[in-house]
KEKE-3310 file (N, C-alpha, C; in steps of 0.2 Angstrom, whole numbers, plus 5000, padded with zeros to 4 digits):
npx = (4119:4127:4132:4141:4150:4157:4163:4173:4182:4191:4198:4205:4213:4220:4228:4235:4243:4250:4258:4265:4273:4280:4288:4295:4303:4311:4318:4329:4338:4340:4346:4357:4364:4367:4375:4385:4392:4400:4417:4410:4415:4429:4439:4440:4454:4458:4471:4475:4485:4500:4508:4521:4523:4522:4509:4505:4515:4513:4500:4502:4510:4501:4490:4490:4492:4480:4470:4471:4468:4454:4449:4447:4452:4462:4461:4471:4469:4476:4472:4476:4478:4475:4481:4478:4465:4455:4454:4451:4438:4431:4430:4423:4410:4407:4398:4394:4398:4408:4416:4424:4439:4450:4467:4476:4486:4492:4487:4474:4468:4471:4468:4454:4454:4462:4458:4445:4441:4442:4429:4424:4420:4431:4428:4415:4412:4418:4422:4433:4446:4460:4474:4488:4501:4517:4529:4541:4545:4560:4571:4583:4599:4614:4630:4639:4633:4633:4624:4621:4613:4596:4591:4599:4596:4582:4584:4591:4582:4571:4577:4581:4570:4563:4575:4581:4577:4567:4565:4551:4540:4529:4516:4505:4508:4512:4525:4528:4519:4523:4534:4528:4520:4530:4535:4524:4523:4535:4538:4547:4552:4552:4556:4545:4549:4542:4542:4540:4538:4547:4560:4565:4565:4574:4586:4587:4591:4603:4611:4612:4603:4592:4592:4588:4578:4562:4558:4551:4557:4561:4565:4576:4585:4596:4605:4608:4615:4625:4632:4630:4620:4614:4604:4594:4583:4569:4552:4543:4535:4543:4561:4568:4571:4583:4590:4595:4602:4597:4587:4569:4557:4550:4560:4568:4562:4551:4534:4520:4522:4523:4522:4518:4520:4508:4499:4483:4469:4453:4435:4420:4408:4395:4398:4395:4398:4403:4409:4419:4426:4431:4440:4449:4454:4461:4470:4478:4484:4492:4500:4507:4515:4532:4540:4533:4534:4548:4550:4543:4550:4562:4559:4557:4546:4536:4526:4509:4496:4483:4466:4449:4442:4453:4458:4448:4448:4461:4460:4450:4457:4468:4463:4457:4469:4477:4469:4469:4482:4484:4474:4480:4492:4488:4487:4482:4476:4472)
npy = (4251:4259:4250:4243:4254:4255:4243:4244:4253:4247:4238:4247:4254:4244:4240:4252:4252:4241:4244:4254:4248:4240:4249:4254:4244:4242:4254:4257:4248:4253:4266:4262:4256:4267:4275:4266:4268:4278:4284:4294:4304:4315:4320:4334:4341:4352:4363:4375:4384:4391:4383:4371:4372:4364:4358:4357:4348:4336:4333:4331:4320:4310:4310:4304:4290:4289:4292:4281:4271:4274:4274:4286:4302:4313:4330:4343:4358:4373:4386:4399:4411:4423:4417:4403:4403:4407:4396:4386:4390:4389:4376:4372:4376:4369:4356:4341:4329:4320:4324:4334:4338:4343:4347:4353:4363:4365:4378:4377:4374:4385:4398:4402:4407:4418:4427:4436:4433:4420:4411:4398:4384:4373:4361:4358:4360:4352:4335:4325:4315:4309:4310:4316:4318:4326:4338:4343:4359:4369:4377:4388:4395:4405:4397:4405:4412:4413:4406:4393:4381:4375:4376:4385:4396:4398:4401:4413:4421:4422:4429:4441:4449:4451:4454:4445:4441:4433:4426:4422:4413:4421:4431:4422:4410:4393:4391:4403:4402:4390:4394:4404:4396:4389:4400:4403:4392:4393:4405:4413:4427:4434:4444:4445:4443:4444:4437:4435:4421:4406:4406:4420:4421:4411:4417:4428:4423:4417:4428:4435:4445:4442:4435:4422:4409:4402:4389:4378:4361:4356:4366:4371:4361:4359:4369:4366:4354:4359:4366:4380:4384:4381:4369:4371:4366:4355:4354:4343:4328:4317:4315:4321:4311:4313:4321:4316:4320:4332:4340:4338:4350:4345:4336:4346:4350:4357:4357:4350:4355:4351:4352:4353:4356:4351:4341:4338:4329:4332:4333:4342:4344:4332:4324:4308:4294:4282:4285:4293:4284:4275:4283:4286:4273:4270:4281:4279:4267:4270:4280:4271:4264:4259:4266:4278:4283:4285:4294:4305:4307:4312:4325:4330:4326:4317:4302:4300:4294:4292:4288:4294:4296:4298:4309:4318:4320:4325:4337:4344:4344:4352:4364:4369:4371:4380:4391:4395:4398:4409:4418:4421:4426:4437:4438:4444:4443:4454)
npz = (4597:4605:4613:4603:4600:4613:4614:4604:4609:4619:4611:4603:4612:4618:4606:4604:4616:4614:4602:4607:4617:4609:4602:4613:4617:4606:4603:4612:4607:4595:4597:4604:4593:4586:4594:4596:4584:4585:4583:4569:4561:4559:4573:4584:4592:4603:4607:4618:4616:4607:4593:4597:4610:4627:4629:4615:4610:4617:4613:4599:4600:4605:4596:4583:4585:4593:4584:4575:4584:4586:4573:4566:4560:4570:4572:4576:4583:4586:4597:4603:4616:4629:4640:4638:4640:4630:4621:4630:4635:4623:4621:4632:4629:4618:4609:4618:4612:4609:4599:4601:4609:4623:4625:4638:4650:4667:4668:4667:4680:4687:4681:4683:4696:4694:4684:4677:4664:4662:4661:4663:4674:4682:4688:4684:4671:4662:4656:4663:4656:4654:4665:4659:4662:4668:4673:4685:4692:4693:4704:4701:4700:4697:4697:4704:4713:4726:4734:4744:4745:4744:4757:4763:4755:4759:4773:4772:4765:4773:4784:4777:4771:4755:4749:4740:4722:4710:4694:4683:4672:4670:4676:4687:4682:4684:4687:4694:4704:4711:4718:4726:4733:4741:4748:4756:4764:4771:4776:4770:4760:4744:4729:4715:4698:4684:4667:4650:4646:4647:4641:4641:4655:4659:4654:4661:4674:4670:4666:4678:4680:4688:4705:4705:4697:4694:4685:4672:4672:4661:4653:4658:4660:4650:4653:4667:4665:4658:4667:4668:4676:4692:4700:4714:4720:4716:4712:4712:4718:4719:4717:4702:4688:4681:4689:4702:4713:4717:4728:4732:4737:4748:4753:4758:4769:4768:4770:4762:4748:4736:4718:4700:4683:4673:4661:4653:4647:4641:4639:4634:4647:4650:4640:4634:4645:4640:4629:4634:4642:4632:4625:4635:4638:4626:4626:4637:4635:4624:4630:4639:4631:4628:4619:4618:4631:4632:4622:4627:4639:4635:4632:4644:4651:4662:4661:4667:4665:4670:4674:4671:4684:4693:4688:4689:4703:4705:4698:4706:4719:4715:4710:4722:4730:4723:4722:4735:4737:4728:4733:4746:4741:4735:4721:4704:4688:4675)
capx = (4124:4131:4136:4146:4156:4160:4167:4179:4187:4196:4203:4210:4217:4225:4232:4240:4248:4255:4263:4270:4277:4285:4293:4300:4308:4315:4322:4335:4343:4341:4350:4363:4368:4369:4380:4391:4395:4405:4416:4409:4419:4435:4438:4444:4458:4460:4476:4474:4492:4503:4512:4528:4523:4522:4503:4505:4519:4510:4494:4504:4512:4495:4484:4490:4490:4473:4466:4472:4464:4447:4447:4446:4457:4462:4463:4474:4467:4479:4468:4480:4475:4473:4484:4474:4457:4451:4453:4447:4431:4428:4428:4418:4404:4406:4393:4397:4396:4414:4420:4429:4443:4455:4473:4478:4491:4490:4483:4467:4466:4473:4465:4447:4455:4466:4456:4437:4441:4441:4422:4423:4421:4435:4425:4408:4411:4422:4422:4440:4447:4466:4479:4493:4508:4519:4536:4541:4548:4566:4573:4589:4603:4620:4634:4643:4628:4634:4618:4624:4608:4589:4590:4603:4591:4576:4586:4592:4576:4567:4581:4582:4564:4563:4582:4582:4572:4567:4561:4547:4538:4524:4511:4500:4511:4514:4532:4528:4515:4526:4538:4524:4518:4535:4536:4519:4524:4541:4539:4552:4549:4557:4552:4544:4550:4539:4544:4535:4539:4552:4566:4568:4566:4581:4591:4588:4595:4610:4614:4612:4598:4589:4596:4585:4573:4558:4556:4550:4563:4563:4568:4583:4590:4602:4609:4610:4619:4631:4635:4629:4615:4614:4598:4594:4578:4564:4545:4539:4534:4549:4566:4568:4576:4589:4593:4594:4605:4594:4581:4563:4556:4548:4566:4572:4559:4545:4529:4514:4524:4524:4518:4521:4517:4505:4495:4477:4465:4446:4430:4415:4404:4390:4400:4394:4404:4406:4414:4425:4430:4434:4446:4454:4457:4465:4476:4482:4488:4497:4505:4511:4520:4539:4542:4530:4537:4555:4550:4541:4555:4567:4557:4556:4539:4535:4519:4505:4492:4478:4460:4444:4441:4459:4459:4443:4450:4466:4457:4447:4462:4473:4459:4457:4476:4480:4465:4471:4489:4482:4471:4485:4497:4485:4488:4477:4478:4466)
capy = (4255:4261:4244:4242:4259:4253:4237:4246:4257:4243:4236:4253:4256:4238:4241:4258:4250:4236:4247:4258:4243:4237:4254:4255:4238:4243:4260:4256:4244:4257:4271:4258:4255:4274:4276:4261:4270:4284:4291:4294:4309:4317:4323:4340:4341:4359:4365:4382:4388:4391:4377:4370:4371:4357:4355:4355:4342:4329:4332:4328:4313:4305:4311:4299:4283:4289:4292:4274:4266:4275:4274:4292:4307:4318:4336:4347:4365:4378:4391:4403:4418:4424:4412:4397:4404:4407:4389:4382:4393:4387:4368:4372:4378:4364:4350:4336:4323:4316:4326:4340:4337:4348:4345:4359:4362:4367:4384:4376:4375:4392:4403:4405:4411:4424:4431:4436:4431:4413:4410:4391:4380:4367:4355:4357:4362:4347:4328:4322:4309:4306:4314:4313:4318:4332:4338:4348:4366:4369:4383:4388:4401:4404:4394:4409:4417:4412:4403:4386:4376:4377:4378:4392:4402:4400:4404:4420:4424:4424:4434:4447:4449:4455:4455:4441:4441:4427:4426:4416:4413:4425:4432:4417:4404:4388:4392:4408:4399:4385:4398:4407:4391:4388:4405:4403:4387:4394:4412:4417:4432:4436:4448:4441:4447:4440:4437:4433:4415:4402:4408:4426:4420:4408:4422:4433:4420:4416:4434:4438:4450:4440:4430:4415:4408:4396:4387:4371:4358:4354:4372:4373:4355:4359:4374:4363:4349:4362:4369:4387:4386:4376:4368:4371:4361:4354:4355:4337:4324:4313:4318:4320:4305:4316:4325:4312:4323:4338:4338:4341:4355:4341:4334:4351:4351:4362:4353:4351:4360:4348:4354:4352:4358:4345:4341:4334:4328:4333:4334:4346:4341:4329:4319:4301:4291:4276:4288:4295:4278:4273:4287:4285:4267:4271:4285:4276:4262:4274:4283:4266:4261:4261:4271:4284:4285:4287:4300:4311:4308:4316:4332:4332:4324:4310:4300:4298:4289:4290:4289:4299:4297:4300:4316:4322:4321:4329:4344:4347:4346:4358:4370:4372:4372:4386:4396:4397:4402:4415:4422:4423:4430:4443:4439:4445:4445:4457)
capz = (4594:4610:4615:4598:4601:4619:4612:4600:4613:4622:4606:4601:4618:4618:4600:4605:4621:4611:4598:4611:4620:4604:4601:4618:4617:4600:4603:4615:4603:4589:4599:4605:4587:4584:4599:4594:4577:4586:4579:4562:4558:4562:4580:4585:4598:4604:4611:4619:4616:4601:4592:4599:4617:4630:4627:4608:4609:4619:4608:4593:4601:4605:4591:4577:4587:4595:4578:4573:4588:4585:4566:4563:4560:4575:4569:4581:4582:4591:4599:4608:4618:4636:4644:4637:4642:4624:4619:4636:4635:4617:4622:4638:4626:4613:4610:4621:4608:4608:4593:4603:4615:4625:4629:4641:4655:4673:4668:4667:4686:4691:4677:4685:4702:4692:4679:4675:4657:4663:4663:4664:4680:4680:4691:4682:4664:4658:4658:4664:4652:4656:4667:4654:4665:4668:4675:4690:4691:4696:4707:4699:4701:4694:4702:4707:4716:4733:4738:4744:4743:4745:4764:4764:4752:4763:4779:4771:4762:4779:4788:4773:4766:4748:4746:4734:4717:4706:4688:4681:4665:4669:4682:4688:4679:4689:4689:4699:4710:4715:4723:4731:4738:4745:4753:4761:4768:4775:4778:4766:4755:4738:4724:4709:4692:4678:4660:4645:4644:4650:4638:4644:4662:4660:4652:4667:4679:4667:4666:4684:4681:4694:4709:4704:4692:4695:4678:4671:4672:4654:4650:4661:4660:4646:4657:4672:4663:4655:4673:4668:4681:4697:4703:4721:4722:4711:4715:4711:4724:4719:4713:4695:4686:4678:4694:4708:4719:4718:4733:4732:4742:4754:4756:4761:4775:4766:4770:4757:4744:4729:4712:4694:4677:4671:4655:4654:4642:4644:4635:4637:4652:4647:4635:4636:4649:4637:4624:4638:4644:4626:4623:4640:4637:4621:4627:4643:4632:4620:4635:4643:4627:4630:4614:4620:4637:4630:4618:4631:4644:4632:4632:4651:4653:4665:4660:4673:4662:4675:4670:4672:4691:4696:4685:4692:4710:4704:4697:4712:4724:4713:4710:4729:4733:4720:4724:4742:4736:4724:4737:4751:4738:4732:4714:4700:4681:4672)
cpx = (4129:4135:4142:4152:4160:4165:4173:4184:4193:4201:4208:4215:4223:4230:4237:4245:4253:4260:4268:4275:4282:4290:4298:4305:4313:4320:4328:4341:4345:4346:4357:4367:4371:4375:4386:4395:4400:4412:4415:4412:4425:4434:4443:4447:4461:4466:4476:4480:4495:4507:4519:4529:4522:4515:4502:4509:4516:4503:4496:4507:4506:4490:4484:4489:4483:4469:4466:4468:4456:4445:4445:4452:4456:4465:4465:4472:4471:4475:4471:4476:4473:4475:4480:4467:4453:4449:4449:4440:4428:4426:4423:4411:4402:4401:4397:4395:4402:4418:4424:4432:4448:4461:4476:4483:4488:4486:4476:4464:4467:4469:4458:4448:4459:4463:4448:4436:4440:4434:4420:4424:4425:4432:4418:4407:4414:4421:4430:4440:4454:4471:4485:4500:4510:4527:4536:4545:4555:4568:4580:4593:4610:4625:4638:4639:4629:4629:4620:4619:4601:4588:4594:4599:4585:4578:4587:4586:4571:4571:4581:4576:4565:4570:4583:4576:4572:4563:4557:4544:4531:4520:4506:4502:4512:4521:4532:4524:4518:4531:4534:4521:4524:4536:4530:4520:4530:4542:4544:4549:4554:4552:4551:4545:4548:4542:4539:4537:4546:4559:4569:4569:4573:4586:4592:4592:4602:4614:4615:4608:4594:4593:4594:4580:4569:4555:4555:4556:4566:4567:4575:4588:4596:4607:4612:4616:4626:4635:4634:4624:4615:4607:4598:4589:4573:4557:4541:4539:4540:4555:4566:4573:4583:4593:4592:4597:4602:4587:4575:4562:4554:4555:4569:4568:4553:4539:4523:4516:4525:4519:4522:4517:4514:4501:4489:4473:4457:4442:4425:4410:4398:4392:4399:4399:4407:4411:4421:4429:4434:4440:4451:4457:4463:4472:4480:4486:4493:4502:4510:4516:4527:4542:4539:4533:4544:4555:4548:4546:4560:4565:4556:4549:4539:4527:4516:4500:4487:4471:4455:4443:4447:4460:4454:4445:4456:4464:4454:4452:4466:4469:4459:4464:4478:4475:4467:4478:4488:4479:4476:4490:4495:4486:4482:4479:4471:4465)
cpy = (4258:4256:4242:4247:4257:4248:4239:4249:4253:4240:4241:4254:4250:4239:4246:4256:4245:4239:4251:4254:4241:4242:4255:4250:4239:4248:4260:4253:4249:4263:4268:4257:4262:4276:4272:4264:4275:4281:4290:4299:4311:4321:4329:4340:4348:4360:4373:4387:4387:4385:4377:4370:4364:4354:4353:4349:4336:4328:4329:4321:4308:4305:4306:4292:4283:4288:4285:4270:4268:4275:4280:4297:4312:4325:4341:4355:4370:4384:4395:4409:4418:4419:4405:4398:4404:4400:4385:4384:4390:4380:4368:4372:4373:4359:4344:4329:4318:4318:4332:4338:4343:4345:4352:4357:4364:4374:4383:4376:4381:4398:4406:4409:4417:4429:4430:4433:4423:4411:4403:4389:4374:4361:4353:4357:4357:4340:4326:4316:4306:4312:4312:4313:4325:4332:4344:4355:4365:4376:4383:4395:4400:4401:4398:4414:4417:4409:4395:4380:4379:4380:4384:4398:4403:4403:4412:4424:4426:4430:4441:4447:4454:4457:4451:4442:4435:4429:4420:4417:4417:4425:4426:4411:4399:4389:4398:4405:4394:4388:4402:4402:4389:4394:4405:4397:4388:4401:4416:4422:4435:4440:4445:4446:4443:4442:4434:4426:4412:4405:4414:4425:4416:4413:4426:4430:4419:4422:4437:4443:4449:4435:4423:4415:4402:4394:4380:4367:4357:4360:4374:4367:4356:4364:4370:4358:4353:4366:4377:4389:4380:4375:4367:4366:4360:4353:4349:4333:4319:4317:4316:4315:4307:4320:4322:4315:4330:4337:4341:4346:4351:4338:4339:4353:4356:4357:4355:4356:4357:4351:4353:4355:4352:4346:4336:4334:4328:4334:4339:4341:4338:4324:4312:4297:4285:4279:4290:4289:4275:4277:4286:4279:4267:4275:4282:4271:4265:4276:4277:4262:4263:4266:4278:4287:4288:4293:4306:4312:4313:4323:4334:4331:4317:4308:4298:4293:4287:4292:4294:4301:4300:4307:4320:4324:4326:4337:4347:4349:4352:4364:4374:4374:4379:4392:4399:4401:4408:4420:4425:4427:4436:4444:4440:4446:4448:4455)
cpz = (4599:4613:4610:4599:4607:4618:4608:4604:4616:4617:4604:4606:4618:4612:4601:4610:4618:4606:4602:4614:4616:4603:4607:4619:4611:4600:4606:4611:4597:4591:4601:4599:4585:4588:4597:4588:4579:4586:4572:4558:4562:4569:4581:4591:4599:4609:4612:4619:4609:4600:4595:4607:4620:4628:4620:4607:4611:4615:4602:4594:4602:4600:4586:4580:4590:4589:4575:4577:4587:4578:4563:4564:4566:4572:4575:4579:4588:4591:4604:4610:4626:4641:4644:4638:4636:4622:4624:4636:4629:4618:4627:4635:4620:4614:4613:4618:4606:4602:4595:4609:4617:4628:4632:4647:4662:4674:4669:4675:4690:4687:4681:4692:4700:4688:4677:4668:4657:4665:4664:4672:4679:4683:4688:4674:4659:4661:4658:4660:4655:4659:4663:4658:4666:4670:4680:4688:4695:4698:4706:4700:4698:4699:4706:4712:4724:4737:4738:4742:4745:4753:4766:4761:4757:4770:4778:4768:4768:4783:4784:4768:4760:4746:4740:4729:4713:4699:4687:4674:4664:4676:4682:4685:4685:4691:4695:4705:4714:4720:4728:4736:4743:4750:4758:4766:4773:4778:4775:4762:4750:4734:4718:4703:4686:4671:4656:4642:4648:4647:4641:4652:4664:4659:4658:4672:4676:4667:4673:4685:4687:4698:4707:4699:4694:4688:4677:4670:4665:4650:4652:4662:4656:4650:4663:4670:4660:4661:4673:4673:4686:4700:4711:4724:4716:4715:4715:4718:4724:4715:4706:4693:4684:4683:4701:4714:4721:4722:4730:4737:4749:4757:4760:4767:4774:4765:4764:4752:4737:4724:4706:4688:4673:4664:4656:4648:4644:4638:4638:4642:4648:4641:4638:4639:4645:4631:4628:4640:4638:4624:4629:4640:4632:4622:4632:4640:4628:4625:4638:4638:4628:4625:4616:4626:4636:4626:4622:4636:4641:4631:4639:4654:4656:4664:4666:4670:4667:4672:4673:4680:4695:4694:4688:4699:4710:4703:4703:4718:4721:4712:4717:4732:4730:4721:4731:4741:4733:4729:4743:4748:4735:4725:4710:4693:4678:4665)
residu = (MET:ALA:PHE:SER:ASN:ALA:SER:VAL:ARG:PRO:ARG:ARG:THR:PHE:ALA:PHE:VAL:ALA:ILE:THR:SER:ALA:LEU:VAL:SER:VAL:LEU:PRO:GLY:PHE:PHE:GLY:VAL:ALA:ARG:ALA:ALA:TRP:PRO:GLU:ARG:PRO:ILE:ARG:MET:VAL:VAL:PRO:PHE:ALA:PRO:ALA:GLY:ALA:SER:ASP:LEU:ILE:ALA:ARG:VAL:ILE:SER:ILE:PRO:LEU:GLY:GLN:ALA:LEU:GLY:GLN:THR:ILE:ILE:ILE:GLU:ASN:MET:ALA:GLY:ALA:ASN:GLY:THR:LEU:GLY:ILE:ASN:ASN:VAL:ALA:LYS:ALA:GLU:PRO:ASP:GLY:TYR:THR:LEU:LEU:VAL:THR:SER:SER:VAL:PHE:VAL:VAL:ASN:PRO:SER:LEU:SER:LYS:ALA:ALA:SER:TYR:ASP:PRO:ASN:LYS:ASP:PHE:ALA:PRO:ILE:VAL:ASP:LEU:GLY:GLY:SER:PRO:ASN:ALA:ILE:VAL:THR:ARG:PRO:ASP:SER:GLY:ILE:ALA:ASP:ILE:LYS:ASP:LEU:LEU:THR:ARG:ALA:LYS:ALA:GLN:PRO:ASP:TYR:PHE:ASN:TYR:ALA:SER:SER:GLY:VAL:GLY:SER:ILE:THR:GLN:LEU:SER:ILE:GLU:LEU:MET:GLN:LEU:ARG:THR:GLY:ALA:ARG:MET:VAL:HIS:VAL:PRO:TYR:SER:GLY:ALA:GLY:PRO:ALA:VAL:GLN:ALA:ALA:LEU:SER:GLY:THR:THR:HIS:LEU:ALA:GLY:ILE:ASN:ILE:SER:ALA:VAL:MET:PRO:HIS:ILE:LYS:ALA:GLY:THR:LEU:LYS:ALA:LEU:ALA:GLN:THR:GLY:LYS:GLN:ARG:TRP:PHE:GLU:LEU:PRO:ASP:VAL:PRO:THR:LEU:GLU:ASP:ALA:GLY:VAL:PRO:ASN:SER:ALA:SER:GLU:THR:PHE:GLN:ILE:LEU:LEU:ALA:PRO:ALA:GLY:THR:PRO:ARG:ASP:ILE:VAL:ASP:LYS:ILE:ALA:GLN:ALA:VAL:ILE:GLU:ILE:LEU:ASN:ARG:PRO:ASP:THR:LYS:GLU:ARG:LEU:ALA:ALA:THR:GLY:PHE:ALA:VAL:ALA:ALA:ARG:GLY:PRO:ASP:ALA:LEU:ARG:GLN:ARG:ILE:ALA:ASP:GLU:VAL:ALA:MET:TRP:ARG:ASP:VAL:ILE:MET:GLN:SER:LYS:LEU:LYS:VAL:GLN)
# end
């Protein structure tokens, strides 16, 4: 009897191992089929600003062709509040299953250094997908201001600290930070006058309420073309295609001063890399279409179309740069 029981145990153990081995060999294929079915339902694309802004515009430009490429509807959800923080925080906490995406602007990299309301970590809480592109900011003044060019402005702003003032689209905006960066690099010092958006800031410069304005180039281009505002410089790495005679800050001898208002596409951290790569490939193809480039250029937007690894590096670089600018300028938004 004892011999009989002992002989059964090895058979049962062998049978258990065989079944387990069979399951292990089958399960990867099973899960691979489940993953390959993505997307099986509509995808939510969060824009953390009100409709009609730059982030909303590019989200709408890419959403329809992206939905066609993926075989699912892309639903844009505008979730404005706290300079983009409300929507960004929402996506940071979403399930990393490929069904929630975020299109946001440069505020993504500056908010955590400015406000406690930004509870996300730009480097850890998101999966970068595509650096969509952007546009530089322009430093503009009235033609009758008496400021000859950007070098003249910097010379006088160093000799007469706090004499000149400049308008921006708000405290902590890239339009303000780009001028703060210029001042830190040169020793010039001007007074910041924040406004609630690009429109009021442009009007301040047009009316002469402020000597200057630092504004996204798309918002001031009509006034530059009309001759009602003069562009002293622009903040990008290269001269803007519509303003070939307007120098960059680097051209004017200001080192390490390039910046722009950019737009990026992200997902929550932990989103599977194969899903990220699939979205990235589709979006880059869409952005590189001639009609897409032309449509976006007309709005003052230059396509970048760089993938996940390049975007991850850009986020890390910009977070560090703006953190330093914010700290040295002693800026804070409550």
